[in-house]
C-alpha positions in Angstrom: -0.1 0.1 0.1 1.3 3.4 -1.0 1.9 5.8 1.9 0.6 9.3 1.0 1.4 12.3 3.3 0.7 15.9 2.9 3.9 17.7 3.9 2.8 21.2 3.1 -0.9 22.2 3.2 -0.3 25.1 0.9 -3.8 25.4 -0.8 -1.9 26.2 -3.9 -3.9 27.8 -6.7 -1.6 25.9 -9.4 1.1 24.0 -7.8 3.6 22.8 -10.4 7.5 22.6 -11.0 8.7 20.0 -8.6 12.6 20.0 -8.5 14.8 18.3 -6.0 18.2 19.9 -4.9 20.5 17.2 -3.8 23.1 19.4 -2.4 20.8 21.5 -0.3 18.3 18.6 0.5 15.4 20.7 -0.4 12.4 20.5 -2.8 11.7 23.5 -4.9 8.3 23.9 -6.4 5.9 26.6 -7.8 2.5 28.0 -7.5 1.9 29.5 -10.9 -1.1 31.6 -10.5 -0.2 32.8 -6.9 3.2 33.8 -8.4 5.4 32.1 -5.8 8.5 29.9 -5.8 8.4 27.5 -2.9 11.4 25.8 -1.2 10.5 23.0 1.0 12.9 21.3 3.5 11.8 17.9 4.6 14.3 17.9 7.5 12.6 20.7 9.3 9.2 20.9 7.6 9.9 24.5 6.7 8.4 26.0 3.5 9.9 29.3 2.3 8.3 31.3 -0.4 9.5 33.8 -3.0 7.3 36.2 -4.8 7.7 36.5 -8.7 6.6 39.4 -10.9 4.8 37.2 -13.5 3.1 33.8 -13.7 5.7 31.0 -13.6 6.3 28.2 -16.0 9.0 25.9 -14.6 12.4 25.8 -12.8 15.6 24.3 -12.9 18.7 24.4 -10.8 21.7 26.5 -12.2 25.3 25.3 -12.1 26.4 28.7 -11.2 23.9 29.1 -8.3 20.3 29.9 -8.0 17.7 28.8 -10.5 16.8 29.1 -14.2 13.3 29.3 -14.9 10.6 30.5 -17.3 7.8 33.1 -16.6 5.2 34.5 -18.8 7.8 36.5 -20.8 10.3 33.8 -21.2 13.6 32.5 -19.7 15.2 34.0 -16.6 17.7 33.6 -13.9 16.7 33.8 -10.3 19.0 34.4 -7.3 17.0 33.3 -4.1 19.6 35.2 -1.8 18.8 38.6 -3.2 15.3 37.9 -4.9 16.5 39.3 -8.2 15.5 38.1 -11.6 17.6 38.3 -14.8 15.9 38.1 -18.1 17.5 36.0 -20.7 15.3 35.5 -23.8 11.6 35.8 -24.7 11.0 33.7 -27.9 7.3 34.4 -27.8 7.5 38.3 -27.3 5.1 38.9 -30.1 2.5 36.4 -28.9 0.4 37.9 -26.0 -2.0 34.8 -25.9 0.7 32.4 -24.7 2.7 32.0 -21.6 5.5 29.4 -20.6 4.5 26.2 -18.8 6.1 22.9 -18.0 9.8 22.1 -18.5 13.1 21.0 -16.8 16.7 20.3 -17.6 17.8 17.3 -19.6 20.5 15.1 -18.4 23.2 17.0 -20.3 22.5 20.3 -18.6 20.4 22.0 -21.2 17.1 23.6 -20.0 13.7 22.8 -21.7 10.3 24.7 -21.5 7.2 24.8 -23.5 4.4 27.3 -23.9 0.7 27.1 -23.8 -2.3 29.1 -25.1 -4.1 30.8 -22.3 -6.9 33.1 -22.9 -10.0 32.4 -20.7 -13.3 32.2 -22.5 -11.5 31.5 -25.9 -11.2 28.3 -27.9 -7.8 26.6 -27.6 -5.4 27.6 -30.3 -2.4 25.4 -31.1 0.1 28.3 -31.3 2.7 27.2 -28.5 6.0 25.4 -28.8 8.6 23.5 -26.9 12.0 25.2 -26.6 15.6 24.1 -25.7 18.0 26.7 -24.1 21.6 25.6 -24.4 24.4 26.5 -22.3 25.4 29.4 -24.5 22.0 30.8 -23.7 20.8 30.3 -27.4 17.1 29.2 -27.6 15.9 26.8 -30.1 12.2 25.9 -31.1 12.0 22.1 -30.9 8.2 21.4 -31.3 5.6 23.7 -32.8 1.7 23.7 -32.9 1.3 23.0 -29.2 -1.9 23.8 -27.1 -0.3 23.2 -23.6 3.1 21.9 -23.1 3.3 19.1 -20.4 4.7 15.7 -19.5 8.3 16.5 -20.2 10.7 13.9 -19.1 14.0 12.1 -20.2 14.8 8.4 -20.0 17.7 7.4 -17.7 19.9 6.7 -20.8 18.9 10.0 -22.4 17.7 8.1 -25.7 14.1 9.0 -25.2 12.2 12.2 -24.6 8.6 12.2 -23.4 6.4 15.2 -24.1 2.7 15.9 -24.1 0.4 18.6 -25.6 -2.2 18.2 -23.0 -5.0 18.9 -25.5 -3.7 16.1 -27.9 -5.0 13.1 -25.7 -1.7 11.5 -25.7 1.9 11.4 -24.4 4.6 11.2 -27.2 8.0 9.7 -27.3 10.9 10.9 -29.3 14.4 9.6 -30.1 16.7 12.0 -28.3 20.3 12.8 -29.1 22.0 13.5 -25.9 25.0 15.1 -27.6 23.0 17.7 -29.7 19.7 17.7 -28.0 17.9 16.9 -31.3 14.7 14.9 -31.3 13.1 12.8 -34.1 10.7 9.9 -34.7 7.7 11.1 -32.8 5.3 8.2 -31.8 2.5 7.7 -29.4 3.6 6.5 -26.1 0.4 6.7 -24.0 -3.3 7.0 -25.3 -4.7 9.2 -22.6 -8.3 8.4 -23.8 -7.8 5.1 -22.0 -7.1 6.6 -18.6 -9.3 9.6 -18.9 -8.0 13.2 -18.0 -4.8 14.7 -19.6 -1.3 14.4 -19.0 0.4 17.1 -16.7 3.9 17.1 -15.2 5.9 13.9 -15.2 9.2 12.2 -14.4 11.0 9.0 -14.7 12.3 6.6 -12.0 15.5 4.7 -11.9 14.1 1.8 -13.6 13.2 3.8 -16.6 9.3 4.0 -15.8 7.5 7.0 -16.6 5.3 8.7 -13.8 2.6 11.3 -14.9 0.0 13.2 -13.0 -3.5 13.2 -14.4 -5.5 16.2 -13.2 -9.3 15.8 -12.3 -8.9 12.1 -12.0 -6.8 12.2 -8.6 -4.4 9.8 -10.3 -0.6 9.7 -10.5 0.3 6.7 -12.9 3.3 4.7 -13.7 4.1 3.3 -17.1 6.9 1.0 -18.3 9.2 2.0 -21.2 6.7 0.3 -23.6 3.8 2.3 -22.4 2.2 -0.4 -20.4 0.3 0.8 -17.2 2.1 -0.5 -14.2 0.7 1.2 -11.2 -1.9 3.8 -10.3 -1.8 5.9 -7.1 -4.9 7.9 -6.2 -4.5 11.0 -4.1 -7.1 12.4 -1.6 -7.7 15.4 -3.7 -8.7 15.5 -7.3 -6.1 17.5 -9.2 -2.4 16.4 -9.0 -0.3 18.6 -11.3 3.4 17.6 -11.3 5.7 15.0 -9.7 9.4 14.5 -9.0 11.5 12.1 -6.9 13.5 13.5 -3.9 14.7 12.8 -0.4 18.2 11.6 0.7 17.7 8.3 -1.2 15.5 9.8 -3.8 12.8 7.3 -2.6 10.0 9.9 -2.1 7.8 10.9 -4.9 6.6 14.6 -4.3 3.4 15.6 -6.0 1.9 19.1 -6.3 -1.8 19.6 -6.5 -4.2 22.7 -7.4 -7.2 24.5 -6.2 -7.7 26.4 -9.4 -9.8 29.0 -7.7 -12.7 26.5 -7.4 -15.3 26.9 -4.6 -14.9 25.3 -1.3 -17.9 23.0 -1.8 -16.1 21.4 -4.7 -13.7 19.9 -2.2 -16.3 18.1 0.0 -14.7 14.8 0.9 -11.2 15.6 -0.3 -8.2 16.2 1.8 -5.7 19.0 1.5 -6.5 20.3 -2.0 -3.6 22.4 -3.2 -1.1 20.6 -1.0 2.3 19.2 -1.5 2.2 15.5 -1.0 5.0 13.0 -0.2 4.4 9.5 -1.5 6.3 6.1 -0.9 5.8 4.2 -4.0 8.5 1.6 -3.6 11.0 2.8 -6.2 13.7 5.4 -6.4 14.2 8.2 -9.0 16.9 10.1 -10.5 18.2 13.7 -10.2 18.6 16.0 -13.1 21.8 18.1 -13.4 21.9 21.8 -13.1 21.7 24.0 -16.1 25.2 24.6 -17.5 24.6 28.1 -18.5 
């Protein structure tokens, strides 16, 4: 039986961006709509917050210290000690209807983040893209025609990249070149119509299996490298959003959830909506290297 513990009852509007820092022994995560970066220390239970000027997309560690991240207007560096942000690049400066969303570093120290269409009340337009930022801070558009970038993860051997447009109804796999960062040979990895819901944040474990959060369904699911469903964990609240392994032995799966400004009556019978959860799922994960730029 999976042990599930709410470690921060944050009531996050849109928790996302789980990232384990093995040197500091802390979990970084974000609340996109509340515009906060969080730093949770499992040793003390302390959860520090840092305010951001815009909606966040995703975060990564930076080799030179601090974080690399995306916000509504593109790629930035962030120094937690001073609270300062440094703009790097905004590849969608001419696109007011998109913002950056899911992403993370690959195992070679490049930083990836994708964008999404977000205009309340309007039909989804597939105008977003997935980008790769190299150590020299050059930004490359890798996938176009995206409604909502999500589900990004890299296999342990760096030969496969996983990615989902949440509006596509699937998770795709690509052949990944670890030397160049190029991708090719897209194919369907998971048909989300089978599970219901859509793919959100994801990671892989040390055995090469893919873990993905599925909002609205309360589920976090594990798939083997062939796309076969291996395990389903049901959370006590309905909207899991992102997951990543952490802890001293990388044996804790941290999962963010979201409230999404829904009324309190929606959560009748649920526990800790918008909380950060720690799961003992019986397998270990992998750390991602810091961005080399």
